[in-house]
Every structure is written in C-alpha cells, then in structure tokens.
Backbone as XML, in Angstrom:
<?xml version="1.0"?>
<chain id="A" units="angstrom">
  <residue number="1" name="MET">
    <atom name="N" x="0.989" y="-1.344" z="0.105"/>
    <atom name="CA" x="-0.111" y="0.252" z="0.044"/>
    <atom name="C" x="0.977" y="1.121" z="-0.080"/>
  </residue>
  <residue number="2" name="ASP">
    <atom name="N" x="1.812" y="1.271" z="0.651"/>
    <atom name="CA" x="2.661" y="2.334" z="0.536"/>
    <atom name="C" x="2.945" y="2.843" z="-0.831"/>
  </residue>
  <residue number="3" name="ALA">
    <atom name="N" x="3.510" y="1.640" z="-1.682"/>
    <atom name="CA" x="3.667" y="2.166" z="-3.183"/>
    <atom name="C" x="2.991" y="2.736" z="-3.740"/>
  </residue>
  <residue number="4" name="SER">
    <atom name="N" x="1.553" y="2.998" z="-3.281"/>
    <atom name="CA" x="0.470" y="3.805" z="-4.090"/>
    <atom name="C" x="0.768" y="5.234" z="-4.110"/>
  </residue>
  <residue number="5" name="ASP">
    <atom name="N" x="1.402" y="5.606" z="-3.356"/>
    <atom name="CA" x="1.549" y="7.058" z="-3.430"/>
    <atom name="C" x="0.357" y="8.009" z="-2.820"/>
  </residue>
  <residue number="6" name="GLY">
    <atom name="N" x="-1.022" y="7.455" z="-2.296"/>
    <atom name="CA" x="-2.163" y="7.587" z="-2.278"/>
    <atom name="C" x="-2.837" y="7.962" z="-3.110"/>
  </residue>
  <residue number="7" name="ILE">
    <atom name="N" x="-2.660" y="7.323" z="-4.096"/>
    <atom name="CA" x="-3.528" y="7.121" z="-5.471"/>
    <atom name="C" x="-4.446" y="6.068" z="-5.359"/>
  </residue>
  <residue number="8" name="THR">
    <atom name="N" x="-5.847" y="6.596" z="-5.190"/>
    <atom name="CA" x="-6.942" y="5.613" z="-4.850"/>
    <atom name="C" x="-6.854" y="4.429" z="-6.130"/>
  </residue>
  <residue number="9" name="VAL">
    <atom name="N" x="-6.680" y="4.786" z="-7.214"/>
    <atom name="CA" x="-6.603" y="3.710" z="-7.971"/>
    <atom name="C" x="-5.509" y="2.439" z="-7.865"/>
  </residue>
  <residue number="10" name="ASN">
    <atom name="N" x="-4.605" y="3.120" z="-7.219"/>
    <atom name="CA" x="-3.099" y="2.315" z="-6.889"/>
    <atom name="C" x="-3.240" y="1.625" z="-5.733"/>
  </residue>
  <residue number="11" name="MET">
    <atom name="N" x="-4.276" y="1.982" z="-4.674"/>
    <atom name="CA" x="-4.915" y="1.688" z="-3.702"/>
    <atom name="C" x="-5.442" y="0.272" z="-3.878"/>
  </residue>
  <residue number="12" name="LEU">
    <atom name="N" x="-6.365" y="0.624" z="-4.625"/>
    <atom name="CA" x="-7.149" y="-0.499" z="-5.050"/>
    <atom name="C" x="-6.582" y="-1.642" z="-5.932"/>
  </residue>
  <residue number="13" name="ASN">
    <atom name="N" x="-5.478" y="-1.276" z="-6.409"/>
    <atom name="CA" x="-4.932" y="-2.195" z="-6.978"/>
    <atom name="C" x="-4.008" y="-3.022" z="-6.326"/>
  </residue>
  <residue number="14" name="CYS">
    <atom name="N" x="-3.497" y="-2.570" z="-5.228"/>
    <atom name="CA" x="-2.506" y="-3.345" z="-4.017"/>
    <atom name="C" x="-3.605" y="-4.045" z="-3.257"/>
  </residue>
  <residue number="15" name="ASN">
    <atom name="N" x="-4.751" y="-3.545" z="-3.092"/>
    <atom name="CA" x="-6.035" y="-4.481" z="-2.238"/>
    <atom name="C" x="-6.310" y="-5.551" z="-3.088"/>
  </residue>
  <residue number="16" name="ALA">
    <atom name="N" x="-6.517" y="-5.475" z="-4.162"/>
    <atom name="CA" x="-6.651" y="-6.618" z="-5.122"/>
    <atom name="C" x="-5.575" y="-7.704" z="-5.339"/>
  </residue>
  <residue number="17" name="ALA">
    <atom name="N" x="-4.335" y="-7.328" z="-5.367"/>
    <atom name="CA" x="-3.236" y="-8.423" z="-5.105"/>
    <atom name="C" x="-2.910" y="-8.685" z="-4.071"/>
  </residue>
  <residue number="18" name="GLU">
    <atom name="N" x="-3.310" y="-8.233" z="-3.106"/>
    <atom name="CA" x="-3.328" y="-8.809" z="-1.697"/>
    <atom name="C" x="-4.628" y="-9.591" z="-1.498"/>
  </residue>
  <residue number="19" name="MET">
    <atom name="N" x="-5.476" y="-9.501" z="-1.678"/>
    <atom name="CA" x="-7.175" y="-10.110" z="-1.915"/>
    <atom name="C" x="-6.820" y="-11.327" z="-2.641"/>
  </residue>
  <residue number="20" name="ALA">
    <atom name="N" x="-6.257" y="-11.551" z="-3.601"/>
    <atom name="CA" x="-6.214" y="-12.902" z="-4.343"/>
    <atom name="C" x="-5.107" y="-13.715" z="-3.823"/>
  </residue>
  <residue number="21" name="GLN">
    <atom name="N" x="-4.166" y="-13.213" z="-3.034"/>
    <atom name="CA" x="-3.081" y="-14.096" z="-2.112"/>
    <atom name="C" x="-3.938" y="-14.823" z="-0.791"/>
  </residue>
  <residue number="22" name="GLN">
    <atom name="N" x="-4.692" y="-13.706" z="-0.212"/>
    <atom name="CA" x="-5.724" y="-14.167" z="0.787"/>
    <atom name="C" x="-6.586" y="-15.441" z="0.576"/>
  </residue>
  <residue number="23" name="ASP">
    <atom name="N" x="-7.565" y="-14.678" z="-0.732"/>
    <atom name="CA" x="-8.156" y="-15.510" z="-0.860"/>
    <atom name="C" x="-7.909" y="-17.317" z="-1.741"/>
  </residue>
  <residue number="24" name="ALA">
    <atom name="N" x="-6.443" y="-17.284" z="-2.252"/>
    <atom name="CA" x="-5.898" y="-18.581" z="-2.490"/>
    <atom name="C" x="-5.580" y="-19.265" z="-0.950"/>
  </residue>
  <residue number="25" name="ARG">
    <atom name="N" x="-4.907" y="-18.255" z="-0.102"/>
    <atom name="CA" x="-4.794" y="-19.013" z="1.280"/>
    <atom name="C" x="-6.008" y="-19.520" z="1.843"/>
  </residue>
  <residue number="26" name="LEU">
    <atom name="N" x="-6.904" y="-18.942" z="1.842"/>
    <atom name="CA" x="-8.139" y="-19.347" z="2.465"/>
    <atom name="C" x="-8.863" y="-20.565" z="1.943"/>
  </residue>
  <residue number="27" name="ASN">
    <atom name="N" x="-8.809" y="-20.563" z="0.575"/>
    <atom name="CA" x="-9.190" y="-21.645" z="-0.218"/>
    <atom name="C" x="-8.313" y="-22.808" z="0.026"/>
  </residue>
  <residue number="28" name="HIS">
    <atom name="N" x="-7.014" y="-22.582" z="0.234"/>
    <atom name="CA" x="-6.140" y="-23.958" z="0.639"/>
    <atom name="C" x="-6.566" y="-24.408" z="1.741"/>
  </residue>
  <residue number="29" name="PHE">
    <atom name="N" x="-6.556" y="-23.756" z="2.781"/>
    <atom name="CA" x="-6.423" y="-24.089" z="4.014"/>
    <atom name="C" x="-8.169" y="-24.659" z="4.390"/>
  </residue>
  <residue number="30" name="TYR">
    <atom name="N" x="-8.989" y="-24.140" z="3.753"/>
    <atom name="CA" x="-10.526" y="-24.604" z="3.805"/>
    <atom name="C" x="-10.541" y="-26.036" z="3.399"/>
  </residue>
  <residue number="31" name="ASN">
    <atom name="N" x="-9.860" y="-26.389" z="2.080"/>
    <atom name="CA" x="-10.063" y="-27.734" z="1.414"/>
    <atom name="C" x="-8.940" y="-29.080" z="2.311"/>
  </residue>
  <residue number="32" name="VAL">
    <atom name="N" x="-7.759" y="-28.030" z="2.783"/>
    <atom name="CA" x="-7.022" y="-28.972" z="3.812"/>
    <atom name="C" x="-7.865" y="-29.502" z="5.264"/>
  </residue>
  <residue number="33" name="VAL">
    <atom name="N" x="-8.664" y="-28.619" z="5.661"/>
    <atom name="CA" x="-10.261" y="-28.743" z="6.581"/>
    <atom name="C" x="-11.095" y="-29.943" z="6.249"/>
  </residue>
  <residue number="34" name="ARG">
    <atom name="N" x="-11.690" y="-29.321" z="5.236"/>
    <atom name="CA" x="-12.536" y="-30.073" z="4.460"/>
    <atom name="C" x="-12.558" y="-31.696" z="4.443"/>
  </residue>
  <residue number="35" name="LEU">
    <atom name="N" x="-11.197" y="-32.051" z="3.889"/>
    <atom name="CA" x="-10.515" y="-33.401" z="3.379"/>
    <atom name="C" x="-10.342" y="-34.226" z="4.809"/>
  </residue>
  <residue number="36" name="ASN">
    <atom name="N" x="-10.252" y="-33.396" z="5.862"/>
    <atom name="CA" x="-9.653" y="-34.150" z="7.601"/>
    <atom name="C" x="-10.937" y="-34.284" z="8.291"/>
  </residue>
  <residue number="37" name="LEU">
    <atom name="N" x="-12.388" y="-33.758" z="7.679"/>
    <atom name="CA" x="-13.462" y="-34.076" z="8.218"/>
    <atom name="C" x="-14.347" y="-35.230" z="7.534"/>
  </residue>
  <residue number="38" name="ASP">
    <atom name="N" x="-14.999" y="-35.794" z="8.595"/>
    <atom name="CA" x="-16.036" y="-36.823" z="8.342"/>
    <atom name="C" x="-17.517" y="-35.764" z="7.688"/>
  </residue>
  <residue number="39" name="GLU">
    <atom name="N" x="-17.973" y="-36.923" z="7.084"/>
    <atom name="CA" x="-19.256" y="-35.882" z="6.582"/>
    <atom name="C" x="-19.922" y="-35.101" z="7.063"/>
  </residue>
  <residue number="40" name="PRO">
    <atom name="N" x="-20.568" y="-35.566" z="8.248"/>
    <atom name="CA" x="-21.462" y="-34.626" z="9.074"/>
    <atom name="C" x="-20.611" y="-33.253" z="9.056"/>
  </residue>
  <residue number="41" name="LEU">
    <atom name="N" x="-19.521" y="-33.072" z="9.649"/>
    <atom name="CA" x="-18.729" y="-32.207" z="10.236"/>
    <atom name="C" x="-18.119" y="-31.340" z="8.724"/>
  </residue>
  <residue number="42" name="SER">
    <atom name="N" x="-18.230" y="-31.986" z="7.528"/>
    <atom name="CA" x="-18.052" y="-31.589" z="6.273"/>
    <atom name="C" x="-19.117" y="-30.396" z="5.828"/>
  </residue>
  <residue number="43" name="ALA">
    <atom name="N" x="-20.209" y="-31.343" z="6.060"/>
    <atom name="CA" x="-21.385" y="-30.330" z="5.671"/>
    <atom name="C" x="-21.445" y="-29.145" z="6.439"/>
  </residue>
  <residue number="44" name="GLN">
    <atom name="N" x="-21.210" y="-29.513" z="7.680"/>
    <atom name="CA" x="-21.189" y="-28.235" z="8.600"/>
    <atom name="C" x="-20.219" y="-27.011" z="8.327"/>
  </residue>
  <residue number="45" name="LEU">
    <atom name="N" x="-19.180" y="-27.700" z="7.989"/>
    <atom name="CA" x="-18.080" y="-26.466" z="7.361"/>
    <atom name="C" x="-18.806" y="-25.781" z="6.125"/>
  </residue>
  <residue number="46" name="LEU">
    <atom name="N" x="-19.227" y="-26.248" z="5.435"/>
    <atom name="CA" x="-19.684" y="-26.019" z="4.169"/>
    <atom name="C" x="-20.796" y="-24.737" z="4.151"/>
  </residue>
  <residue number="47" name="ALA">
    <atom name="N" x="-21.683" y="-25.049" z="5.502"/>
    <atom name="CA" x="-23.003" y="-24.217" z="5.793"/>
    <atom name="C" x="-22.148" y="-23.077" z="6.518"/>
  </residue>
  <residue number="48" name="ALA">
    <atom name="N" x="-21.130" y="-23.091" z="7.301"/>
    <atom name="CA" x="-20.447" y="-22.190" z="7.808"/>
    <atom name="C" x="-19.899" y="-20.950" z="6.773"/>
  </residue>
  <residue number="49" name="GLN">
    <atom name="N" x="-19.190" y="-21.746" z="5.902"/>
    <atom name="CA" x="-18.499" y="-21.128" z="4.914"/>
    <atom name="C" x="-19.330" y="-20.220" z="3.996"/>
  </residue>
  <residue number="50" name="ARG">
    <atom name="N" x="-20.520" y="-20.951" z="3.702"/>
    <atom name="CA" x="-21.418" y="-20.250" z="3.088"/>
    <atom name="C" x="-21.800" y="-19.076" z="3.789"/>
  </residue>
  <residue number="51" name="ALA">
    <atom name="N" x="-22.146" y="-19.280" z="5.100"/>
    <atom name="CA" x="-22.866" y="-18.231" z="5.682"/>
    <atom name="C" x="-21.987" y="-17.020" z="5.875"/>
  </residue>
  <residue number="52" name="TRP">
    <atom name="N" x="-20.443" y="-17.546" z="6.121"/>
    <atom name="CA" x="-19.340" y="-16.304" z="6.353"/>
    <atom name="C" x="-19.511" y="-15.290" z="5.200"/>
  </residue>
  <residue number="53" name="ILE">
    <atom name="N" x="-19.698" y="-16.211" z="4.031"/>
    <atom name="CA" x="-19.194" y="-15.787" z="2.603"/>
    <atom name="C" x="-20.376" y="-14.416" z="2.186"/>
  </residue>
  <residue number="54" name="SER">
    <atom name="N" x="-21.509" y="-14.970" z="2.945"/>
    <atom name="CA" x="-22.703" y="-14.063" z="2.414"/>
    <atom name="C" x="-22.545" y="-12.869" z="3.512"/>
  </residue>
  <residue number="55" name="PHE">
    <atom name="N" x="-22.198" y="-13.173" z="4.880"/>
    <atom name="CA" x="-22.045" y="-12.011" z="5.762"/>
    <atom name="C" x="-20.793" y="-11.103" z="5.106"/>
  </residue>
  <residue number="56" name="ARG">
    <atom name="N" x="-19.680" y="-11.631" z="5.021"/>
    <atom name="CA" x="-18.560" y="-10.576" z="4.172"/>
    <atom name="C" x="-19.244" y="-9.810" z="3.019"/>
  </residue>
  <residue number="57" name="ASP">
    <atom name="N" x="-19.794" y="-10.705" z="2.147"/>
    <atom name="CA" x="-20.374" y="-9.596" z="0.990"/>
    <atom name="C" x="-21.107" y="-8.653" z="1.176"/>
  </residue>
  <residue number="58" name="ASN">
    <atom name="N" x="-22.264" y="-8.949" z="2.474"/>
    <atom name="CA" x="-23.328" y="-8.181" z="2.610"/>
    <atom name="C" x="-22.722" y="-6.589" z="3.418"/>
  </residue>
  <residue number="59" name="ASP">
    <atom name="N" x="-22.221" y="-7.187" z="4.114"/>
    <atom name="CA" x="-21.099" y="-6.366" z="5.107"/>
    <atom name="C" x="-20.125" y="-5.115" z="4.586"/>
  </residue>
  <residue number="60" name="CYS">
    <atom name="N" x="-19.389" y="-6.125" z="3.766"/>
    <atom name="CA" x="-18.539" y="-5.164" z="2.988"/>
    <atom name="C" x="-18.938" y="-4.363" z="1.811"/>
  </residue>
  <residue number="61" name="GLY">
    <atom name="N" x="-20.234" y="-5.195" z="1.292"/>
    <atom name="CA" x="-20.846" y="-4.118" z="-0.145"/>
    <atom name="C" x="-21.518" y="-3.020" z="0.470"/>
  </residue>
  <residue number="62" name="LEU">
    <atom name="N" x="-22.106" y="-3.085" z="2.076"/>
    <atom name="CA" x="-22.777" y="-1.818" z="2.443"/>
    <atom name="C" x="-21.513" y="-0.716" z="2.866"/>
  </residue>
  <residue number="63" name="LEU">
    <atom name="N" x="-20.539" y="-1.362" z="3.190"/>
    <atom name="CA" x="-19.077" y="-0.066" z="3.419"/>
    <atom name="C" x="-18.841" y="0.255" z="1.946"/>
  </residue>
  <residue number="64" name="GLY">
    <atom name="N" x="-18.686" y="-0.094" z="0.949"/>
    <atom name="CA" x="-18.662" y="0.295" z="-0.529"/>
    <atom name="C" x="-19.598" y="1.019" z="-1.063"/>
  </residue>
  <residue number="65" name="MET">
    <atom name="N" x="-20.746" y="1.580" z="-0.107"/>
    <atom name="CA" x="-21.788" y="2.339" z="-0.883"/>
    <atom name="C" x="-22.109" y="3.099" z="0.153"/>
  </residue>
  <residue number="66" name="LEU">
    <atom name="N" x="-21.627" y="3.003" z="1.396"/>
    <atom name="CA" x="-22.234" y="3.955" z="2.528"/>
    <atom name="C" x="-22.417" y="5.414" z="2.456"/>
  </residue>
  <residue number="67" name="THR">
    <atom name="N" x="-21.338" y="6.151" z="1.675"/>
    <atom name="CA" x="-21.384" y="7.467" z="1.446"/>
    <atom name="C" x="-21.778" y="8.118" z="0.303"/>
  </residue>
  <residue number="68" name="GLY">
    <atom name="N" x="-21.376" y="7.111" z="-0.415"/>
    <atom name="CA" x="-21.712" y="7.804" z="-2.080"/>
    <atom name="C" x="-20.249" y="8.685" z="-2.458"/>
  </residue>
  <residue number="69" name="GLY">
    <atom name="N" x="-19.197" y="8.472" z="-1.896"/>
    <atom name="CA" x="-17.879" y="9.127" z="-2.161"/>
    <atom name="C" x="-16.814" y="8.450" z="-2.810"/>
  </residue>
  <residue number="70" name="THR">
    <atom name="N" x="-15.757" y="8.915" z="-3.142"/>
    <atom name="CA" x="-14.660" y="8.280" z="-3.759"/>
    <atom name="C" x="-13.864" y="7.354" z="-2.707"/>
  </residue>
  <residue number="71" name="MET">
    <atom name="N" x="-14.330" y="7.425" z="-1.902"/>
    <atom name="CA" x="-13.369" y="6.267" z="-0.896"/>
    <atom name="C" x="-14.613" y="5.009" z="-0.717"/>
  </residue>
  <residue number="72" name="ASP">
    <atom name="N" x="-15.529" y="5.120" z="-0.808"/>
    <atom name="CA" x="-16.334" y="3.660" z="-0.783"/>
    <atom name="C" x="-15.744" y="2.512" z="-1.488"/>
  </residue>
  <residue number="73" name="ALA">
    <atom name="N" x="-14.736" y="2.733" z="-2.656"/>
    <atom name="CA" x="-14.523" y="1.525" z="-3.605"/>
    <atom name="C" x="-13.390" y="1.000" z="-2.531"/>
  </residue>
  <residue number="74" name="LEU">
    <atom name="N" x="-12.635" y="1.759" z="-2.068"/>
    <atom name="CA" x="-11.677" y="1.523" z="-1.223"/>
    <atom name="C" x="-12.022" y="0.896" z="0.118"/>
  </residue>
  <residue number="75" name="ASN">
    <atom name="N" x="-12.754" y="1.562" z="0.717"/>
    <atom name="CA" x="-13.493" y="1.005" z="1.907"/>
    <atom name="C" x="-14.219" y="-0.174" z="2.106"/>
  </residue>
  <residue number="76" name="GLY">
    <atom name="N" x="-14.655" y="-0.561" z="0.665"/>
    <atom name="CA" x="-15.314" y="-2.010" z="0.538"/>
    <atom name="C" x="-13.962" y="-2.828" z="0.279"/>
  </residue>
  <residue number="77" name="SER">
    <atom name="N" x="-13.390" y="-2.574" z="-0.434"/>
    <atom name="CA" x="-12.252" y="-3.440" z="-0.941"/>
    <atom name="C" x="-11.064" y="-3.816" z="0.306"/>
  </residue>
  <residue number="78" name="SER">
    <atom name="N" x="-11.283" y="-3.075" z="1.015"/>
    <atom name="CA" x="-10.164" y="-3.224" z="2.208"/>
    <atom name="C" x="-10.666" y="-4.086" z="3.304"/>
  </residue>
  <residue number="79" name="CYS">
    <atom name="N" x="-12.229" y="-3.916" z="3.356"/>
    <atom name="CA" x="-13.249" y="-4.537" z="4.357"/>
    <atom name="C" x="-13.074" y="-5.949" z="3.578"/>
  </residue>
  <residue number="80" name="PHE">
    <atom name="N" x="-13.541" y="-6.251" z="2.370"/>
    <atom name="CA" x="-13.149" y="-7.544" z="1.940"/>
    <atom name="C" x="-11.822" y="-8.303" z="2.157"/>
  </residue>
  <residue number="81" name="LEU">
    <atom name="N" x="-10.678" y="-7.418" z="2.063"/>
    <atom name="CA" x="-9.185" y="-7.967" z="2.068"/>
    <atom name="C" x="-9.115" y="-8.562" z="3.838"/>
  </residue>
  <residue number="82" name="GLU">
    <atom name="N" x="-9.509" y="-7.479" z="4.604"/>
    <atom name="CA" x="-9.262" y="-7.809" z="6.036"/>
    <atom name="C" x="-10.366" y="-8.778" z="6.271"/>
  </residue>
  <residue number="83" name="LYS">
    <atom name="N" x="-11.441" y="-8.844" z="6.209"/>
    <atom name="CA" x="-12.398" y="-10.193" z="6.509"/>
    <atom name="C" x="-11.823" y="-11.125" z="5.978"/>
  </residue>
  <residue number="84" name="THR">
    <atom name="N" x="-11.401" y="-11.264" z="4.634"/>
    <atom name="CA" x="-10.758" y="-12.723" z="3.846"/>
    <atom name="C" x="-9.597" y="-12.953" z="4.906"/>
  </residue>
  <residue number="85" name="ARG">
    <atom name="N" x="-8.637" y="-12.171" z="4.879"/>
    <atom name="CA" x="-7.403" y="-12.253" z="5.832"/>
    <atom name="C" x="-7.543" y="-13.131" z="6.919"/>
  </residue>
  <residue number="86" name="ALA">
    <atom name="N" x="-8.544" y="-12.731" z="8.121"/>
    <atom name="CA" x="-9.305" y="-13.124" z="8.983"/>
    <atom name="C" x="-9.521" y="-14.443" z="8.913"/>
  </residue>
  <residue number="87" name="ARG">
    <atom name="N" x="-10.423" y="-14.866" z="7.978"/>
    <atom name="CA" x="-10.848" y="-15.862" z="7.861"/>
    <atom name="C" x="-9.950" y="-17.244" z="7.261"/>
  </residue>
  <residue number="88" name="ALA">
    <atom name="N" x="-8.821" y="-16.559" z="6.446"/>
    <atom name="CA" x="-7.955" y="-17.483" z="6.259"/>
    <atom name="C" x="-7.124" y="-17.667" z="7.406"/>
  </residue>
  <residue number="89" name="ASP">
    <atom name="N" x="-7.048" y="-16.829" z="8.323"/>
    <atom name="CA" x="-6.405" y="-17.227" z="9.504"/>
    <atom name="C" x="-6.983" y="-18.154" z="10.365"/>
  </residue>
  <residue number="90" name="ASP">
    <atom name="N" x="-8.399" y="-17.975" z="10.532"/>
    <atom name="CA" x="-8.922" y="-19.120" z="11.334"/>
    <atom name="C" x="-9.222" y="-20.387" z="10.776"/>
  </residue>
  <residue number="91" name="MET">
    <atom name="N" x="-9.067" y="-20.362" z="9.548"/>
    <atom name="CA" x="-8.982" y="-22.033" z="8.625"/>
    <atom name="C" x="-7.676" y="-22.430" z="8.517"/>
  </residue>
  <residue number="92" name="GLN">
    <atom name="N" x="-6.596" y="-21.615" z="8.829"/>
    <atom name="CA" x="-5.184" y="-22.101" z="8.974"/>
    <atom name="C" x="-5.099" y="-22.605" z="9.992"/>
  </residue>
  <residue number="93" name="TRP">
    <atom name="N" x="-5.738" y="-22.170" z="11.650"/>
    <atom name="CA" x="-5.673" y="-22.455" z="12.615"/>
    <atom name="C" x="-6.494" y="-23.772" z="12.776"/>
  </residue>
  <residue number="94" name="LEU">
    <atom name="N" x="-7.363" y="-23.920" z="12.235"/>
    <atom name="CA" x="-8.588" y="-25.166" z="12.151"/>
    <atom name="C" x="-7.659" y="-26.008" z="11.494"/>
  </residue>
  <residue number="95" name="ALA">
    <atom name="N" x="-7.041" y="-25.595" z="10.228"/>
    <atom name="CA" x="-5.859" y="-26.803" z="9.542"/>
    <atom name="C" x="-4.951" y="-27.550" z="10.518"/>
  </residue>
  <residue number="96" name="GLU">
    <atom name="N" x="-4.385" y="-26.503" z="11.185"/>
    <atom name="CA" x="-3.120" y="-26.833" z="11.989"/>
    <atom name="C" x="-3.384" y="-27.638" z="13.248"/>
  </residue>
  <residue number="97" name="SER">
    <atom name="N" x="-5.011" y="-27.451" z="13.547"/>
    <atom name="CA" x="-5.495" y="-28.293" z="15.042"/>
    <atom name="C" x="-6.106" y="-29.388" z="14.849"/>
  </residue>
  <residue number="98" name="ILE">
    <atom name="N" x="-6.436" y="-30.079" z="13.621"/>
    <atom name="CA" x="-6.959" y="-31.237" z="13.334"/>
    <atom name="C" x="-6.065" y="-32.539" z="13.145"/>
  </residue>
</chain>
C-alpha cells in the first residue's frame, strides 16, 4: 500500500493483489480442513463457509456504498481484504489443529 503514493486506483490495485493471495490461502486451508473431516462435519463446514461468505459480501458491500464518495470503493475492498485475511487465519488455525 505504501507504493500507492496515496492514489486511489493504486490502492485498489494493491488491495486486489493482496486479496487474490488471501483468497488462495483461504481456499487452500478450507480444503485441508474439509478433507480431514467426516461427512457430518464437512457439511457443517460448508454451511458455515457459505454463511460467512454471505456475511462478508453484505457487510463489505454496505461499506462500499455507504457514503457515495470516492473512498467507498477503497473502504469496500479493504473490508473484503481484512475479513478474508481473518477467515484465512481462522481456517489455517483449524487446519493445524485437526
């Protein structure tokens, strides 16, 4: 983000690049966890993940439209990034715990 020089489009590009990495990390650890669970727990994990995605999308979508200003896009993308990073951390913890 420091390399963005405070330019909104550059900050959005930084967020997008980091989001791709965190999303890949989340998907990796999600699959590790899923493959190590019996079917009832695997189905519960799927339900939890779908609910989390819905929450993230709605919560960050709101932040991305809240003021109608130029910072909305950055606020929304930052929200997506932070929530995805946190979920990836949670999934990594689960993967390392089972």
